[in-house]
All heavy atoms as an XYZ file, in Angstrom:
920
protein
N       6.147      5.863    -12.072
C       5.370      5.112    -13.025
C       4.999      3.765    -12.410
O       5.836      3.095    -11.827
C       6.188      4.922    -14.299
C       5.509      4.030    -15.314
S       6.460      3.938    -16.823
C       5.305      4.729    -17.898
N       3.767      3.360    -12.533
C       3.285      2.103    -11.951
C       3.832      0.920    -12.735
O       3.975      0.974    -13.959
C       1.765      2.075    -11.954
N       4.134     -0.142    -11.991
C       4.598     -1.363    -12.626
C       3.410     -2.189    -13.101
O       2.383     -2.229    -12.440
C       5.413     -2.207    -11.643
C       6.729     -1.572    -11.298
C       7.519     -2.488    -10.430
N       6.900     -2.491     -9.102
C       7.371     -3.113     -8.062
N       8.456     -3.823     -8.167
N       6.773     -3.061     -6.909
N       3.559     -2.845    -14.236
C       2.534     -3.745    -14.734
C       2.750     -5.081    -14.053
O       3.841     -5.650    -14.115
C       2.629     -3.906    -16.272
C       1.626     -4.916    -16.764
C       2.423     -2.561    -16.958
N       1.728     -5.611    -13.344
C       1.890     -6.897    -12.664
C       2.267     -7.999    -13.654
O       1.825     -7.984    -14.813
C       0.511     -7.165    -12.056
C      -0.169     -5.835    -12.019
C       0.409     -5.038    -13.154
N       3.072     -8.938    -13.185
C       3.551    -10.012    -14.061
C       2.402    -10.825    -14.636
O       2.460    -11.261    -15.782
C       4.535    -10.911    -13.321
O       3.911    -11.498    -12.194
N       1.335    -11.021    -13.864
C       0.205    -11.796    -14.383
C      -0.450    -11.091    -15.562
O      -0.888    -11.729    -16.506
C      -0.827    -12.086    -13.282
C      -1.538    -10.863    -12.777
C      -1.190    -10.073    -11.736
C      -2.720    -10.277    -13.329
N      -2.067     -9.033    -11.589
C      -3.025     -9.130    -12.555
C      -3.549    -10.597    -14.391
C      -4.113     -8.319    -12.808
C      -4.641     -9.783    -14.643
C      -4.919     -8.659    -13.857
N      -0.491     -9.739    -15.514
C      -1.092     -8.983    -16.595
C      -0.205     -9.039    -17.839
O      -0.698     -9.151    -18.961
C      -1.336     -7.534    -16.175
C      -2.039     -6.636    -17.192
C      -3.375     -7.226    -17.625
C      -2.240     -5.251    -16.603
N       1.103     -8.997    -17.637
C       2.023     -9.129    -18.764
C       1.829    -10.482    -19.447
O       1.789    -10.568    -20.674
C       3.467     -8.986    -18.301
C       3.818     -7.591    -17.856
C       5.213     -7.514    -17.259
O       5.856     -8.525    -17.000
N       5.674     -6.299    -17.019
N       1.689    -11.549    -18.640
C       1.485    -12.885    -19.218
C       0.165    -12.954    -19.969
O       0.076    -13.549    -21.035
C       1.552    -13.947    -18.125
C       2.954    -14.152    -17.591
C       3.056    -15.388    -16.709
N       2.195    -15.349    -15.552
C       2.509    -14.828    -14.384
N       3.688    -14.290    -14.209
N       1.661    -14.852    -13.376
N      -0.896    -12.334    -19.409
C      -2.188    -12.345    -20.063
C      -2.125    -11.597    -21.390
O      -2.653    -12.061    -22.398
C      -3.250    -11.728    -19.155
C      -4.673    -11.675    -19.716
C      -5.178    -13.080    -20.010
C      -5.584    -10.965    -18.740
N      -1.459    -10.443    -21.402
C      -1.329     -9.682    -22.640
C      -0.558    -10.480    -23.687
O      -0.912    -10.469    -24.858
C      -0.662     -8.330    -22.372
C      -1.553     -7.394    -21.590
S      -0.934     -5.733    -21.164
C       0.772     -5.743    -21.467
N       0.492    -11.170    -23.254
C       1.259    -12.004    -24.175
C       0.396    -13.116    -24.739
O       0.432    -13.422    -25.922
C       2.493    -12.594    -23.470
O       3.318    -11.525    -23.019
C       3.287    -13.489    -24.408
N      -0.416    -13.733    -23.868
C      -1.290    -14.808    -24.295
C      -2.302    -14.322    -25.312
O      -2.549    -14.966    -26.324
C      -2.015    -15.397    -23.071
C      -2.955    -16.554    -23.334
C      -2.167    -17.760    -23.826
C      -3.716    -16.907    -22.081
N      -2.890    -13.152    -25.082
C      -3.926    -12.630    -25.976
C      -3.330    -12.052    -27.258
O      -3.805    -12.316    -28.348
C      -4.762    -11.552    -25.259
C      -5.573    -12.199    -24.132
C      -5.682    -10.820    -26.229
C      -6.242    -11.204    -23.207
N      -2.254    -11.277    -27.128
C      -1.712    -10.567    -28.276
C      -0.571    -11.288    -28.981
O      -0.308    -11.027    -30.145
C      -1.224     -9.178    -27.835
C      -2.286     -8.273    -27.215
C      -1.641     -6.997    -26.718
C      -3.383     -7.976    -28.208
N       0.124    -12.156    -28.262
C       1.306    -12.794    -28.824
C       0.963    -13.980    -29.697
O       0.733    -15.080    -29.233
N       0.890    -13.793    -30.934
C       0.604    -14.864    -31.899
C       1.859    -15.131    -32.723
O       2.566    -14.214    -33.106
C      -0.535    -14.463    -32.843
C      -1.812    -14.092    -32.146
C      -2.616    -15.300    -31.903
N      -3.860    -14.950    -31.241
C      -4.700    -15.841    -30.832
N      -4.450    -17.116    -30.987
N      -5.810    -15.481    -30.240
N       2.099    -16.373    -33.015
C       3.257    -16.740    -33.833
C       2.789    -16.875    -35.273
O       1.928    -17.689    -35.575
C       3.859    -18.061    -33.356
C       4.377    -17.978    -31.945
C       4.825    -19.335    -31.440
O       4.564    -20.356    -32.062
N       5.495    -19.344    -30.312
N       3.338    -16.078    -36.137
C       2.980    -16.139    -37.557
C       1.531    -15.763    -37.824
O       1.019    -16.036    -38.882
N       0.864    -15.211    -36.865
C      -0.508    -14.783    -37.037
C      -1.532    -15.900    -36.996
O      -2.711    -15.646    -37.104
N      -1.100    -17.160    -36.845
C      -2.078    -18.238    -36.892
C      -2.076    -19.128    -35.646
O      -3.107    -19.664    -35.290
C      -1.838    -19.146    -38.111
O      -0.511    -19.653    -38.046
C      -2.034    -18.367    -39.395
N      -0.955    -19.319    -35.007
C      -0.899    -20.226    -33.848
C      -0.798    -19.421    -32.561
O       0.081    -18.573    -32.426
C       0.310    -21.147    -33.946
C       0.259    -22.080    -35.130
C       1.419    -23.012    -35.145
N       2.648    -22.319    -34.731
C       3.825    -22.871    -34.661
N       3.991    -24.124    -34.966
N       4.876    -22.190    -34.276
N      -1.674    -19.693    -31.594
C      -1.561    -18.989    -30.325
C      -0.353    -19.481    -29.527
O       0.074    -20.615    -29.671
C      -2.858    -19.339    -29.601
C      -3.295    -20.621    -30.204
C      -2.793    -20.607    -31.628
N       0.191    -18.598    -28.731
C       1.279    -18.962    -27.830
C       0.672    -19.812    -26.715
O      -0.373    -19.467    -26.173
C       1.928    -17.692    -27.230
C       2.970    -18.038    -26.194
C       2.510    -16.840    -28.331
N       1.287    -20.942    -26.363
C       0.724    -21.764    -25.288
C       0.644    -20.964    -23.983
O       1.484    -20.102    -23.732
C       1.737    -22.906    -25.140
C       2.653    -22.817    -26.297
C       2.522    -21.460    -26.885
N      -0.366    -21.231    -23.157
C      -0.489    -20.483    -21.913
C       0.709    -20.720    -21.005
O       1.212    -21.830    -20.920
C      -1.766    -21.012    -21.284
C      -2.106    -22.254    -22.006
C      -1.381    -22.231    -23.310
N       1.162    -19.645    -20.374
C       2.262    -19.755    -19.425
C       1.723    -20.219    -18.094
O       0.687    -19.750    -17.634
C       2.939    -18.404    -19.232
C       4.106    -18.178    -20.143
C       4.850    -16.935    -19.709
O       4.287    -15.854    -19.671
N       6.113    -17.084    -19.395
N       2.444    -21.120    -17.480
C       2.085    -21.555    -16.138
C       2.490    -20.453    -15.185
O       3.601    -19.928    -15.267
C       2.791    -22.880    -15.803
C       2.260    -23.978    -16.706
C       2.619    -23.236    -14.341
C       2.950    -25.303    -16.547
N       1.591    -20.078    -14.272
C       1.948    -19.014    -13.353
C       0.923    -18.780    -12.267
O      -0.086    -19.476    -12.167
N       1.216    -17.758    -11.468
C       0.339    -17.325    -10.394
C       0.270    -15.804    -10.424
O       1.148    -15.153    -10.987
C       0.845    -17.801     -9.016
C       2.306    -17.380     -8.792
C       0.679    -19.295     -8.868
C       2.878    -17.755     -7.446
N      -0.766    -15.247     -9.831
C      -0.894    -13.795     -9.793
C      -1.695    -13.352     -8.590
O      -2.348    -14.153     -7.925
N      -1.640    -12.057     -8.344
C      -2.387    -11.476     -7.229
C      -3.000    -10.142     -7.637
O      -2.463     -9.440     -8.488
C      -1.475    -11.201     -6.007
O      -0.391    -10.360     -6.397
C      -0.929    -12.472     -5.412
N      -4.106     -9.830     -7.026
C      -4.654     -8.485     -7.043
C      -4.995     -8.149     -5.593
O      -5.205     -9.046     -4.782
C      -5.923     -8.356     -7.917
O      -6.931     -9.234     -7.410
C      -5.624     -8.675     -9.363
N      -5.037     -6.867     -5.262
C      -5.346     -6.467     -3.891
C      -6.524     -5.514     -3.866
O      -6.780     -4.811     -4.838
C      -4.118     -5.837     -3.184
C      -3.594     -4.625     -3.950
C      -3.030     -6.854     -2.979
C      -2.462     -3.893     -3.246
N      -7.235     -5.519     -2.726
C      -8.441     -4.700     -2.603
C      -8.141     -3.216     -2.485
O      -8.959     -2.389     -2.872
C      -9.257     -5.158     -1.396
O      -8.492     -5.041     -0.199
N      -6.990     -2.863     -1.937
C      -6.629     -1.459     -1.730
C      -5.202     -1.227     -2.193
O      -4.299     -1.921     -1.748
C      -6.712     -1.090     -0.244
C      -8.105     -1.292      0.314
O      -8.993     -0.538     -0.090
O      -8.287     -2.208      1.135
N      -5.013     -0.241     -3.068
C      -3.660      0.075     -3.528
C      -2.913      0.930     -2.512
O      -1.700      1.065     -2.571
C      -3.705      0.781     -4.867
N      -3.659      1.507     -1.569
C      -3.055      2.366     -0.567
C      -3.808      2.187      0.751
O      -5.036      2.130      0.759
C      -3.135      3.826     -1.021
O      -2.569      4.680     -0.058
N      -3.071      2.068      1.862
C      -3.694      1.933      3.172
C      -3.015      2.874      4.153
O      -1.899      3.322      3.932
C      -3.608      0.486      3.714
C      -2.150      0.027      3.814
C      -4.438     -0.457      2.873
C      -1.957     -1.309      4.507
N      -3.697      3.170      5.248
C      -3.127      3.990      6.308
C      -3.015      3.122      7.554
O      -4.014      2.675      8.108
C      -4.011      5.200      6.591
C      -3.429      6.124      7.627
C      -4.266      7.367      7.847
O      -5.110      7.686      6.985
O      -4.076      8.018      8.880
N      -1.782      2.867      7.958
C      -1.519      2.075      9.154
C      -1.172      3.050     10.268
O      -0.248      3.842     10.142
C      -0.357      1.075      8.918
C      -0.080      0.275     10.170
C      -0.685      0.160      7.752
N      -1.922      2.996     11.351
C      -1.766      3.946     12.446
C      -0.947      3.315     13.568
O      -1.137      2.145     13.908
C      -3.155      4.380     12.980
C      -3.014      5.359     14.119
C      -3.981      4.971     11.859
N      -0.050      4.107     14.134
C       0.774      3.655     15.254
C      -0.106      3.147     16.395
O      -1.202      3.624     16.614
C       1.623      4.824     15.759
C       2.367      4.517     17.017
C       2.769      5.760     17.793
O       2.558      6.876     17.320
O       3.272      5.580     18.889
N       0.393      2.182     17.134
C      -0.292      1.728     18.327
C      -0.971      0.387     18.192
O      -1.817      0.027     18.994
N      -0.647     -0.355     17.177
C      -1.171     -1.702     17.067
C      -2.482     -1.835     16.312
O      -3.024     -2.922     16.225
N      -3.030     -0.744     15.799
C      -4.253     -0.844     15.009
C      -3.955     -1.583     13.711
O      -2.997     -1.274     13.019
C      -4.811      0.543     14.713
N      -4.767     -2.576     13.395
C      -4.530     -3.394     12.206
C      -5.383     -2.923     11.038
O      -6.493     -2.427     11.227
C      -4.838     -4.851     12.505
N      -4.837     -3.066      9.836
C      -5.564     -2.781      8.600
C      -5.527     -4.050      7.761
O      -4.452     -4.582      7.469
C      -4.933     -1.605      7.823
C      -5.662     -1.394      6.511
C      -4.931     -0.347      8.661
N      -6.707     -4.554      7.396
C      -6.794     -5.765      6.585
C      -6.915     -5.412      5.110
O      -7.660     -4.495      4.740
C      -8.002     -6.603      6.979
C      -7.847     -7.271      8.331
O      -6.715     -7.295      8.855
O      -8.846     -7.785      8.862
N      -6.190     -6.145      4.283
C      -6.247     -6.006      2.836
C      -6.616     -7.373      2.265
O      -6.036     -8.392      2.658
C      -4.882     -5.549      2.268
C      -4.902     -5.539      0.753
C      -4.517     -4.183      2.809
N      -7.592     -7.401      1.378
C      -7.988     -8.650      0.735
C      -7.137     -8.861     -0.510
O      -7.049     -7.982     -1.369
C      -9.480     -8.629      0.349
O     -10.245     -8.425      1.538
C      -9.897     -9.927     -0.319
N      -6.517    -10.027     -0.587
C      -5.667    -10.381     -1.718
C      -6.349    -11.515     -2.481
O      -6.731    -12.522     -1.877
C      -4.273    -10.848     -1.245
C      -3.410    -11.258     -2.432
C      -3.595     -9.761     -0.431
N      -6.541    -11.331     -3.773
C      -7.070    -12.405     -4.607
C      -5.884    -13.100     -5.255
O      -5.056    -12.457     -5.903
C      -8.025    -11.860     -5.685
O      -9.095    -11.172     -5.033
C      -8.588    -12.980     -6.542
N      -5.805    -14.403     -5.041
C      -4.724    -15.226     -5.588
C      -5.310    -16.089     -6.696
O      -6.374    -16.687     -6.520
C      -4.147    -16.127     -4.493
C      -3.628    -15.400     -3.262
C      -3.647    -16.306     -2.055
C      -2.228    -14.905     -3.520
N      -4.636    -16.166     -7.822
C      -5.132    -17.001     -8.910
C      -3.977    -17.682     -9.628
O      -2.822    -17.311     -9.476
C      -5.990    -16.184     -9.883
C      -5.293    -14.989    -10.448
C      -4.586    -15.083    -11.627
C      -5.335    -13.771     -9.784
C      -3.928    -13.983    -12.139
C      -4.676    -12.665    -10.293
C      -3.981    -12.773    -11.469
N      -4.322    -18.675    -10.398
C      -3.353    -19.486    -11.141
C      -3.638    -19.391    -12.638
O      -4.763    -19.115    -13.027
C      -3.488    -20.954    -10.732
C      -3.281    -21.190     -9.264
C      -3.905    -22.537     -8.865
N      -3.774    -22.768     -7.464
C      -2.738    -23.390     -6.903
N      -1.771    -23.853     -7.645
N      -2.686    -23.557     -5.602
N      -2.627    -19.672    -13.437
C      -2.824    -19.708    -14.886
C      -2.061    -20.882    -15.475
O      -1.124    -21.401    -14.871
C      -2.356    -18.395    -15.527
O      -0.971    -18.220    -15.351
N      -2.495    -21.306    -16.640
C      -1.797    -22.344    -17.382
C      -1.774    -23.703    -16.728
O      -0.900    -24.516    -16.997
N      -2.700    -23.975    -15.820
C      -2.761    -25.287    -15.191
C      -1.836    -25.475    -14.005
O      -1.594    -26.602    -13.580
N      -1.319    -24.399    -13.446
C      -0.427    -24.510    -12.282
C      -1.198    -25.093    -11.103
O      -2.287    -24.629    -10.768
C       0.150    -23.142    -11.924
C       1.180    -23.214    -10.822
C       2.448    -23.707    -11.091
C       0.887    -22.813     -9.530
C       3.403    -23.789    -10.088
C       1.839    -22.892     -8.526
C       3.096    -23.386     -8.810
O       4.035    -23.471     -7.820
N      -0.626    -26.127    -10.437
C      -1.338    -26.820     -9.363
C      -0.572    -26.902     -8.046
O      -1.124    -27.383     -7.061
C      -1.696    -28.257     -9.789
O      -0.495    -28.961    -10.112
C      -2.653    -28.266    -10.974
N       0.667    -26.448     -8.000
C       1.443    -26.544     -6.755
C       0.954    -25.542     -5.708
O       0.201    -24.620     -6.007
C       2.933    -26.308     -7.025
C       3.599    -27.502     -7.699
O       2.978    -28.576     -7.775
O       4.746    -27.344     -8.147
N       1.439    -25.712     -4.487
C       1.105    -24.824     -3.374
C       1.625    -23.419     -3.640
O       2.726    -23.243     -4.157
C       1.722    -25.362     -2.068
O       1.164    -26.649     -1.811
C       1.453    -24.456     -0.890
N       0.829    -22.427     -3.274
C       1.209    -21.022     -3.394
C       1.324    -20.445     -1.985
O       0.471    -20.691     -1.132
C       0.175    -20.229     -4.215
C       0.506    -18.743     -4.238
C       0.093    -20.775     -5.630
N       2.393    -19.678     -1.750
C       2.625    -19.056     -0.450
C       2.507    -17.544     -0.582
O       3.152    -16.939     -1.429
C       4.022    -19.429      0.089
O       4.116    -20.849      0.172
C       4.255    -18.818      1.461
N       1.688    -16.974      0.281
C       1.474    -15.532      0.320
C       2.515    -14.912      1.243
O       2.878    -15.494      2.259
C       0.071    -15.262      0.854
C      -0.466    -13.852      0.852
C      -0.511    -13.297     -0.573
C      -1.863    -13.841      1.457
N       3.014    -13.729      0.886
C       4.008    -13.057      1.717
C       3.970    -11.558      1.522
O       3.124    -11.026      0.808
N       4.887    -10.889      2.187
C       5.040     -9.443      2.045
C       6.509     -9.105      2.220
O       7.218     -9.759      2.985
C       4.194     -8.696      3.066
N       6.965     -8.107      1.501
C       8.360     -7.687      1.602
C       8.424     -6.164      1.566
O       7.425     -5.494      1.316
C       9.182     -8.284      0.454
O       8.706     -7.829     -0.797
N       9.608     -5.642      1.814
C       9.855     -4.196      1.807
C       8.931     -3.446      2.764
O       8.490     -2.331      2.472
C       9.711     -3.623      0.393
O      10.600     -4.244     -0.499
N       8.643     -4.055      3.909
C       7.754     -3.411      4.874
C       8.434     -2.215      5.517
O       9.620     -2.275      5.837
C       7.351     -4.401      5.970
C       6.516     -5.585      5.515
C       6.387     -6.597      6.640
C       5.150     -5.109      5.064
N       7.699     -1.133      5.731
C       8.261      0.007      6.448
C       8.645     -0.408      7.875
O       8.054     -1.335      8.442
C       7.108      1.016      6.476
C       6.190      0.591      5.377
C       6.332     -0.886      5.281
N       9.598      0.286      8.462
C      10.019      0.005      9.837
C       8.822      0.097     10.769
O       8.007      1.015     10.661
C      11.099      0.992     10.263
N       8.700     -0.868     11.669
C       7.627     -0.865     12.656
C       6.330     -1.488     12.180
O       5.376     -1.579     12.932
N       6.268     -1.921     10.915
C       5.052     -2.546     10.387
C       5.290     -4.042     10.252
O       6.327     -4.477      9.750
C       4.660     -1.946      9.017
C       3.484     -2.691      8.405
C       4.331     -0.467      9.160
N       4.326     -4.822     10.713
C       4.402     -6.272     10.546
C       3.147     -6.741      9.812
O       2.162     -6.007      9.697
C       4.499     -6.963     11.910
O       3.345     -6.690     12.674
N       3.208     -7.954      9.298
C       2.047     -8.538      8.631
C       1.731     -9.885      9.254
O       2.606    -10.564      9.788
C       2.243     -8.710      7.103
C       2.400     -7.382      6.414
C       3.393     -9.619      6.787
N       0.472    -10.236      9.180
C       0.034    -11.572      9.574
C      -0.990    -12.035      8.546
O      -1.461    -11.254      7.718
C      -0.551    -11.554     10.992
O      -1.657    -10.680     11.067
N      -1.322    -13.310      8.617
C      -2.179    -13.929      7.612
C      -3.308    -14.683      8.316
O      -3.211    -15.891      8.527
C      -1.351    -14.864      6.719
C      -0.116    -14.183      6.177
C       1.102    -14.262      6.860
C      -0.176    -13.433      5.024
C       2.234    -13.611      6.373
C       0.949    -12.780      4.540
C       2.138    -12.875      5.222
O       3.259    -12.223      4.745
N      -4.398    -13.991      8.704
C      -5.473    -14.625      9.461
C      -6.112    -15.830      8.757
O      -6.590    -16.745      9.421
C      -6.507    -13.512      9.649
C      -5.783    -12.247      9.386
C      -4.639    -12.570      8.487
N      -6.111    -15.830      7.419
C      -6.713    -16.938      6.660
C      -5.695    -18.002      6.287
O      -6.015    -18.935      5.562
C      -7.343    -16.412      5.358
C      -8.380    -15.335      5.598
O      -9.079    -15.402      6.622
O      -8.475    -14.424      4.761
N      -4.451    -17.851      6.723
C      -3.387    -18.782      6.358
C      -2.497    -18.187      5.290
O      -2.911    -17.316      4.525
N      -1.274    -18.675      5.250
C      -0.274    -18.129      4.330
C      -0.105    -18.974      3.078
O       0.460    -18.524      2.093
C       1.064    -17.991      5.068
C       2.039    -17.105      4.376
C       3.256    -16.790      5.229
O       3.376    -17.254      6.358
N       4.168    -16.023      4.697
N      -0.592    -20.209      3.081
C      -0.466    -21.067      1.902
C      -1.838    -21.535      1.441
O      -2.787    -21.589      2.230
C       0.406    -22.310      2.196
O      -0.199    -23.075      3.228
C       1.814    -21.912      2.587
N      -1.927    -21.861      0.154
C      -3.164    -22.429     -0.366
C      -2.850    -23.362     -1.516
O      -1.799    -23.273     -2.151
C      -4.164    -21.345     -0.767
C      -3.960    -20.719     -2.125
C      -4.801    -21.031     -3.179
C      -2.938    -19.817     -2.352
C      -4.631    -20.458     -4.423
C      -2.756    -19.243     -3.597
C      -3.608    -19.559     -4.617
O      -3.438    -19.001     -5.846
N      -3.778    -24.284     -1.767
C      -3.559    -25.278     -2.805
C      -4.673    -25.320     -3.843
O      -4.553    -26.030     -4.815
C      -3.422    -26.688     -2.177
O      -4.590    -26.951     -1.402
C      -2.191    -26.782     -1.304
N      -5.734    -24.571     -3.651
C      -6.863    -24.619     -4.578
C      -6.694    -23.689     -5.754
O      -5.596    -23.230     -6.061
N      -7.815    -23.397     -6.401
C      -7.816    -22.479     -7.529
C      -7.796    -21.047     -7.056
O      -7.151    -20.704     -6.069
N      -8.560    -20.181     -7.716
C      -8.629    -18.786     -7.312
C      -9.259    -18.683     -5.929
O     -10.242    -19.349     -5.642
C      -9.463    -17.977     -8.328
O      -8.822    -18.069     -9.602
C      -9.585    -16.521     -7.926
N      -8.675    -17.866     -5.086
C      -9.176    -17.703     -3.722
C      -8.834    -16.317     -3.215
O      -8.025    -15.620     -3.821
C      -8.571    -18.772     -2.787
O      -9.216    -18.704     -1.522
C      -7.078    -18.578     -2.606
N      -9.452    -15.913     -2.131
C      -9.079    -14.658     -1.489
C      -8.509    -14.963     -0.113
O      -8.924    -15.911      0.549
C     -10.274    -13.687     -1.346
O     -11.310    -14.316     -0.601
C     -10.792    -13.268     -2.704
N      -7.550    -14.154      0.292
C      -6.911    -14.267      1.598
C      -6.753    -12.864      2.166
O      -6.719    -11.879      1.432
C      -5.519    -14.916      1.492
C      -5.524    -16.364      1.055
C      -5.990    -17.243      2.207
N      -5.769    -18.650      1.933
C      -6.703    -19.471      1.479
N      -7.889    -19.017      1.220
N      -6.438    -20.742      1.290
N      -6.634    -12.796      3.483
C      -6.438    -11.522      4.163
C      -4.988    -11.363      4.561
O      -4.388    -12.288      5.118
C      -7.331    -11.429      5.422
O      -8.695    -11.533      5.015
C      -7.115    -10.122      6.155
N      -4.423    -10.196      4.280
C      -3.110     -9.807      4.799
C      -3.384     -8.667      5.765
O      -4.015     -7.674      5.403
C      -2.150     -9.344      3.679
C      -0.831     -8.866      4.273
C      -1.915    -10.466      2.688
N      -2.921     -8.826      7.002
C      -3.165     -7.831      8.050
C      -1.880     -7.068      8.318
O      -0.873     -7.641      8.715
C      -3.658     -8.521      9.316
C      -3.972     -7.562     10.447
C      -4.734     -8.260     11.550
N      -6.076     -8.562     11.029
C      -6.820     -9.577     11.464
N      -6.381    -10.382     12.410
N      -8.015     -9.776     10.952
N      -1.923     -5.760      8.102
C      -0.791     -4.871      8.370
C      -1.012     -4.231      9.745
O      -2.081     -3.694     10.015
C      -0.702     -3.774      7.308
C      -0.320     -4.272      5.945
C      -1.264     -4.834      5.097
C       0.993     -4.179      5.504
C      -0.909     -5.298      3.840
C       1.355     -4.634      4.252
C       0.401     -5.195      3.420
N       0.030     -4.275     10.599
C      -0.073     -3.721     11.942
C       1.160     -2.870     12.230
O       2.285     -3.293     11.955
C      -0.168     -4.849     12.994
O      -1.242     -5.718     12.644
C      -0.417     -4.286     14.385
N       0.936     -1.680     12.804
C       2.039     -0.800     13.207
C       2.286     -0.998     14.700
O       1.356     -1.021     15.497
C       1.696      0.655     12.925
N       3.537     -1.137     15.069
C       3.923     -1.365     16.458
C       3.732     -0.100     17.285
O       3.800      1.021     16.771
C       5.387     -1.807     16.529
N       3.495     -0.289     18.594
C       3.440      0.837     19.514
C       4.755      1.594     19.455
O       5.830      0.995     19.425
C       3.217      0.353     20.946
C       1.801     -0.131     21.174
O       0.902      0.315     20.444
O       1.594     -0.951     22.079
N       4.679      2.908     19.440
C       5.876      3.739     19.457
C       6.626      3.813     18.149
O       7.711      4.376     18.082
N       6.072      3.234     17.083
C       6.779      3.288     15.804
C       6.644      4.678     15.189
O       5.709      5.415     15.465
C       6.243      2.228     14.839
O       4.870      2.416     14.604
N       7.602      5.020     14.352
C       7.597      6.302     13.653
C       6.435      6.328     12.667
O       6.189      5.334     11.987
C       8.926      6.486     12.884
O       9.986      6.354     13.809
C       8.991      7.824     12.196
N       5.724      7.445     12.562
C       4.629      7.512     11.592
C       5.115      7.174     10.183
O       6.213      7.542      9.779
C       4.170      8.971     11.674
C       4.613      9.433     13.019
C       5.876      8.678     13.315
N       4.289      6.480      9.457
C       4.624      6.013      8.117
C       3.817      6.828      7.114
O       2.606      6.922      7.236
C       4.281      4.524      7.989
C       5.012      3.732      9.064
C       4.597      4.003      6.615
C       4.289      2.505      9.476
N       4.508      7.390      6.141
C       3.804      8.190      5.144
C       4.297      7.796      3.758
O       5.474      7.940      3.443
C       4.034      9.700      5.371
C       3.536     10.087      6.763
C       3.354     10.512      4.291
C       3.898     11.485      7.171
N       3.392      7.264      2.955
C       3.658      6.950      1.552
C       4.900      6.098      1.318
O       5.726      6.413      0.463
C       3.729      8.231      0.718
C       2.390      8.917      0.649
O       1.349      8.261      0.625
N       2.400     10.230      0.632
N       5.032      5.036      2.064
C       6.094      4.069      1.835
C       5.475      2.900      1.077
O       4.281      2.662      1.169
C       6.686      3.597      3.166
C       8.115      3.111      3.036
O       8.570      2.923      1.896
O       8.768      2.925      4.072
N       6.283      2.172      0.314
C       5.734      1.079     -0.470
C       6.139     -0.260      0.113
O       7.289     -0.475      0.469
C       6.213      1.168     -1.919
C       5.575      0.119     -2.812
C       5.956      0.270     -4.269
O       5.242      0.988     -4.986
O       6.964     -0.322     -4.664
N       5.173     -1.148      0.217
C       5.422     -2.544      0.578
C       5.018     -3.385     -0.632
O       4.348     -2.895     -1.552
C       4.611     -2.929      1.805
N       5.418     -4.635     -0.629
C       5.106     -5.531     -1.732
C       4.390     -6.764     -1.180
O       4.903     -7.426     -0.277
C       6.388     -5.997     -2.466
C       7.249     -4.812     -2.912
C       6.049     -6.917     -3.637
C       6.660     -3.973     -3.992
N       3.209     -7.058     -1.724
C       2.500     -8.295     -1.407
C       2.948     -9.317     -2.451
O       2.922     -9.035     -3.651
C       0.976     -8.102     -1.441
C       0.254     -9.423     -1.244
C       0.552     -7.091     -0.370
N       3.403    -10.487     -1.993
C       3.945    -11.482     -2.910
C       3.152    -12.788     -2.852
O       2.523    -13.107     -1.854
C       5.415    -11.805     -2.580
O       5.493    -12.363     -1.259
C       6.284    -10.564     -2.676
N       3.196    -13.512     -3.948
C       2.695    -14.884     -4.017
C       3.780    -15.673     -4.724
O       4.258    -15.274     -5.788
C       1.378    -14.962     -4.768
N       4.207    -16.777     -4.126
C       5.291    -17.555     -4.716
C       4.929    -19.032     -4.753
O       4.118    -19.513     -3.960
C       6.589    -17.341     -3.931
O       6.409    -17.741     -2.581
N       5.541    -19.726     -5.673
C       5.336    -21.159     -5.819
C       6.515    -21.767     -6.546
O       7.309    -21.064     -7.174
N       6.630    -23.074     -6.477
C       7.725    -23.793     -7.113
C       7.605    -23.742     -8.634
O       6.553    -24.040     -9.189
C       7.729    -25.266     -6.655
O       7.803    -25.297     -5.236
C       8.894    -26.032     -7.245
N       8.668    -23.314     -9.286
C       8.726    -23.344    -10.739
C       8.024    -22.203    -11.458
O       7.887    -22.250    -12.673
N       7.570    -21.189    -10.716
C       6.914    -20.043    -11.349
C       7.531    -18.756    -10.835
O       8.127    -18.723     -9.765
C       5.388    -20.024    -11.091
C       4.698    -21.173    -11.782
C       5.070    -20.008     -9.616
N       7.371    -17.696    -11.597
C       7.850    -16.390    -11.186
C       6.982    -15.866    -10.055
O       5.762    -15.965    -10.102
C       7.792    -15.409    -12.374
O       8.582    -15.933    -13.438
C       8.300    -14.028    -11.995
N       7.617    -15.311     -9.034
C       6.884    -14.738     -7.907
C       6.076    -13.538     -8.375
O       6.586    -12.676     -9.075
C       7.861    -14.326     -6.780
O       8.520    -15.494     -6.301
C       7.146    -13.631     -5.634
N       4.815    -13.500     -7.983
C       3.944    -12.367     -8.288
C       4.179    -11.301     -7.227
O       4.195    -11.595     -6.042
C       2.482    -12.815     -8.268
O       1.624    -11.704     -8.383
N       4.362    -10.056     -7.650
C       4.598     -8.945     -6.731
C       3.604     -7.830     -7.018
O       3.519     -7.346     -8.144
C       6.026     -8.403     -6.875
C       7.087     -9.421     -6.523
C       8.488     -8.864     -6.634
O       8.683     -7.824     -7.303
O       9.400     -9.467     -6.051
N       2.845     -7.440     -5.981
C       1.856     -6.383     -6.113
C       2.178     -5.296     -5.093
O       2.145     -5.557     -3.888
C       0.432     -6.922     -5.885
O       0.214     -8.019     -6.773
C      -0.603     -5.851     -6.131
N       2.497     -4.080     -5.541
C       2.853     -3.015     -4.596
C       1.617     -2.464     -3.888
O       0.507     -2.460     -4.432
C       3.482     -1.943     -5.489
C       2.912     -2.189     -6.840
C       2.624     -3.649     -6.938
N       1.841     -2.007     -2.657
C       0.809     -1.332     -1.873
C       1.473     -0.170     -1.147
O       2.569     -0.320     -0.610
C       0.103     -2.294     -0.906
C      -1.032     -1.574     -0.161
C       1.078     -2.940      0.055
C      -1.954     -2.515      0.597
N       0.850      0.982     -1.179
C       1.384      2.156     -0.494
C       0.876      2.152      0.940
O      -0.322      2.029      1.194
C       0.956      3.454     -1.199
O       1.427      3.411     -2.548
C       1.543      4.672     -0.499
N       1.823      2.263      1.871
C       1.495      2.242      3.304
C       1.746      3.626      3.863
O       2.747      4.233      3.585
C       2.371      1.203      4.032
C       2.082      1.197      5.514
C       2.152     -0.175      3.437
């Protein structure tokens, strides 16, 4: 079963969560991500696959956001050609997945693209590698 991204949960709470039917719930401060591809094929031998990540903020969050990746399959590394941190509003960044020479073929493993910042819940978006 697919996980609902934390940013979507916050948005649903903001839209649907009313107190007493008359007062809206104040917007939650946070960050979120979406990715261009939910599934990618990384080929052994150093061939890179780029994924576009859209980073956004909610509730007036203004601190620096750091892009990352976790739970990478063995032999896969990531790099950030556009930089790993940002301070502006909504933006897009590239995450580059690369398989090392001689690595074991990867089939349907899950990695997590993350966005983190001070005082907010880390956004986690799964990608099948």
